[in-house]
N, C-alpha and C positions, 0 to 999 in steps of 0.2 A: 408727953406734951411739948417738951422742948424740942425734941427731935422733928416734931412736927412743924413747929415755928421757925426752926433752923430750915427745913426744906422749902417752906414757904417763902421765907427771905431769899433762898439762893435761887428759886425758880423766879421771883419778881425781878432780883438783880440781872440774871443772865436774859431775861425777857426784854429788860431795856437795853442791854448790850446788843442783843440780837436785833431788836428794832433799829439802833443806830447804824448797825452794820447794812440792813436792808435799805436804808434811806441812803447811805454813801454809794452803794452798788447800783442803785436806780438812777443816780445823778451823774450824768454824763460830764458836766462841767467840773463836778468834784472830784472825780476820777482823772480828768485831765490835769487838774492842778496837783493831785496826789502823786501821780506816776509820769505825768508827761513832762511837767516842769524839771524833776531831778534829771531826767535823761538829758534834755535840751541844755541845761545849764552846764551839766558835767562835760558835753561836748564841745559847747561853745567856750567856757572858760579854760578848759584843759587845752586847747589847740590855739586859742587866739591872743591872749593879753600878756602884757608885759608892763613893768612900772620902774621909776625913778627912785634912787635911794640918796640920803645924806645923813650926817650925824650918826652914823653907825658905830657902835661899840666896838673897838679892836684892842688887841694886847700887842705891845712890842716886847719881844724877848731878846734883849741885847747881851749876848754872851761876848761881844768883842769890847764893849764899852770905850771905843776909839773914835777918833775925831770924825771918820767917814759915817760910821753908823749914828753917831750923834747928830751929824749934819742932815743925813736923810730923814732921821725921825724928827727933827725940828720943821723940816719941810711938809712932812705928812701932817704933823700937829698944826701947822699953819693953815691947812686947808678947811674947808667947811664941811668935808665929807666924813670926817672920822672923829670920834670921841675916843682918845688913847688914854689906856692904862699901861703904864711902865712897870714891868716886874720880871723877876727871873723865875720860870716854872720849868719844871720837867714835863716830859711827854705825856705823862698821866694825868697831871694838872691841867694841860692845855686840853687835852680830850674831855675831861670833866667839865671844864668851862664851855666848851661847845655844846655838850650834851644838855648842860643845864640852861641853854640859851643865854648866857651871860655875856658872849662875844659873838661877832658875826665873822672875824679873820683875825689871824695870828700873823704877825711878821717877825721872823727869827734871823737874827744876825749870827752866823758862826764866830768862833774864837778867830782872832787875828784877821779879822776882815779887812782893815785897812792895810795891814802889812802885805796881804796877798794882792791887794790892788795895786799898791805901789810897787812891789817886786815882781809879781807875775803879770800885772796888767789886765788880770781879771779877778772877779770874785763872784760869789753866789750868795743870794738872799733866798731864804725859804718863805713862801706864801701859802699859808693854809686857810681855806676859806670853808665856811659852813653852806653847802650846796643845796640843803633842804628847801632853801629858795633860791633857784638858779640865777634869776635875775639879779638879786642883791649881790650874790656870790660874784658872778660874771663883771657886774659893775664895778665893785669894790676892787677885785684884782685889777681890773683895767685901770683904776685910778691909782693904786700903787704903783703899776707898772709904768704909768705915765710920768709920775712924780720921780722915780729913779731914773728913767731915761732923761729926764730933764737936767738932774744933777750929773748924770754921766756926760752929757753935751756940754755942761759948763767946764767939767774937769779936762775935756779934750780940746778946748780952745787953743791953748798955748804949748801943746806938746805934740811931737812928730808920731811918736807911738801911742796910739790911743787907748785908753782904758776901757775895760767892758766889764760890766755888771750884770750877771745873769738871774733872773729871778725864776726859781722853781715853784711852779704853782701846782697845789694839790686840791681837788675839791672833793669835800667829805660829804657822804650820804647820798649824793647826786652827781656822779662824775661827768654824765653826759648832759646835764644842765637842761633837763626836760621840765617844760613849765608845769605839767600835770603835778609834779611833786609838791608844788605851791598851792595850786588852785583846786585840786580835789578835797583835801580837808577843809578849805574855805567853802566850796561849793555844799559840803555836807552840812556844815554850820549854818549856812544861808538858807538851804532847802528845809531842813528840819525846823528852823526857826520859824520861817513863813507857813510850812504846812501846819504845824502843831498849833501855834498861836492863831492863826487865822480860821483853821476848821474848827478848833474847839469854841472859840468866840462866837463865831457864826451859828453852830449848832444850838448852843444854849439861848442865844438871844432869839433864834427862830421860834424855839419853844415857848418863850416869853409873849412873842408877837402873836402867835396863834392862840395864847390863852391856855394851852395845856401844861405849861410850866406851873401855873398856879394851881391846877388840879392835882399835879404830883405831889406838890409841897405840902397840900393838906391831907394827904394820904398817909397812912401808918408808916409808908416806906420814909426813911430820914432823907432830909434835903442834901446831906453831903453824899449820901449814897446815890441819889438821882444824878448829881453832878459827875461822880465817879464813874457811873454807867456810861455817860456821855464821852467821857475821856478815854476809857479803855479801848474802843475800836481805834482811835486815833494814834495810840502808843502802839498797837499791833501793826497798824498800816505803816506807820512811821518806820518801824523796825524792819519792815519788808523794803522800805525805801533805802534804808542802809544797806541791806544786801544788794540790792540792784545797783546802788552807787559802787559798792566794793567791787562786783563782778565786772562792771563797767570799767573800773580803774585797772583792774588786773589785767582783763582780756582785750580790752580796746586802746588803753593809754598805757599799758606795760608797767603799771605802777604796783610793785608786789607790796605786801603788808609784812613790814621787817619784825614788828613787835608781835604781841599776844592778840590773836583775834577775840579771844574771850575778854580780854580786858578792854579792847575797843568796844565791843559790844555792850558791855558793862557801863563804860563811860558814855556812850551813846544813848543808852536807856536812861541814864542820870540826867542828861541834857535834854532829852524829850521830855522827861518828867518836868524839868524846869520850864521848858516852853509851854507845856500844857497848863502848867499852874498860871503862867502868865496870861494865857488865852483864857482861863476860868476868870482872872481878875478884870480882864478887859469887857468880859460878857456881862459881868456883874455891874459893872459901871456903864455899860452902853444900852441904851433903849432900843436901838433899831440895828438890824443886820448891816445896813449901809455905814452906820456908824462905826460898828464892829469891824467891818471890813477895812474902813479907811485908816483906823487907829492901827489895826495889825498888820496891814499891807505897807503903808507908808510910814508909819511910826516904828515898824520894826526892821523893814528892808534897808531904809538908808543908814541907820546906826549900825546895822550888822555890816555892810558893805564898807562904810566909813571908818568904823573903829574897831573892827575885829582884827585887822592887821594883814589880811589876805590880799587885799587890794592897794592898801596904802600903809607903809611902814610907821606903826604907831610913834616910833621915835622921832620921825620927821615933823609931828605935830607941835603946836605950842603946848606949854605944861598943862594949862587949863583943860585942854581937849585930851590930853594923855591921862589926866584924873578922871574925866568923863568916861573914857572908854573902858574903865575898871567896871562900871557898871552895867556893861553890854555883855550877858552871858554869852554871846557867840564867840567873844574874844577868848575866854578861858577854854571853850571847847576846842577851838582852832588850835590853840597851843598844844592841848591834849592830843588831838587826832594827829597832827604832823608829828609829834613827838613818838607817838606809837607806831605810825604807819612808815615813817621815813627814818626816824632815828633809832626805832626799836627799844624805846625806853620803857621801863615798868613803873608800877605804883610808887615805888619808893621815890623816884624821881618827879612824879606827877601829884604827890599827895596835897600840895598847897592849892593847885588849881581844882582838884576834885572836892576838897573842903570847901572852898568858894562857891562852886556849883551847888553843893549840897545846901550851904548856908542860904543862897539865893532861893532855892526851892522852898525850905521851911518857911523863909521870910514871907514869900509870895503866898504860899498857903494860909498862913496865918492871917494876913491881912485880907485876902480874899474871903475866909470864913467870917471874919468879923464884918466886913462890908456887907456880906451876905445877910447875916443876922440883922444889921442896922437896916438893911432895905426891906426886909419882910416886917419889921416892927411898926 
């Protein structure tokens, strides 16, 4: 008897899932949103956009501790472009700081920097930048180079044999400074957020508008499983979107995945479930498809673009906006995707972001279920 009821349950559940798949495949507009938007955004964002930076976290490693290095550091510190941490680090510690996203640039003064400048009339400064975001890396290195050149020009005013300070620049993770390295992870976050939230919200509200949802809810089939059956197709279709985005990135934009593809898929699945949970919550609170679309499209697109960090650096924003950015799921997925794809990091470096997304998912599911029950009472 139990096996019979289980088979009936499975049959009902998969019939609901199949029904939703049929609806999606018959709707050309839905297919265009699901599969056309990711391709267009990858191509547009991957080739077109750049942005400006300031207040970036950098580290000054001063092995010289002499007059010239301190004067140059003071000039850099006085500019609005940098938030400086002065310390002595070895090579491994510097690389670790880059991998963890704690700094954007490292400025390294070698020993006897001032002596070489005074006695040999030339010295070298090493500049190491995180080029996983090429625009930021290129901009920051240019700022540093200009400040050093300005200092050099002041030294050369009253001497016959000019001093020369060379800056050795090294770009980590993205030596060619390709814009796709920054925008592909951001577009993944944007596309998955919009598609999952909007499609889920609309599909459930549509059932409520036509009256079929009420019929389903009074059936022996549990309400939670009804909603789950509506979300499963969009989970599968969103994973197909992830595959298409990665294929475009590798073959069209020449952006390899340096980290674990399996981990990237696992993190993408977690983010998709987070977005589906948000879509379910919006659908429960919305009375019409138009309201659900407006909330999911405008309410999700702007925060994702503004606060995820891929269009505008979060550190440039006022502190209240930086705090608000922490509640945007796309911000955490953008950090995860960029770290895996470009820096090649693993779960040990990304556990905090993963835990935050998991916590958001649990929270959204809990409040959705509670709101759902209250709505039916």
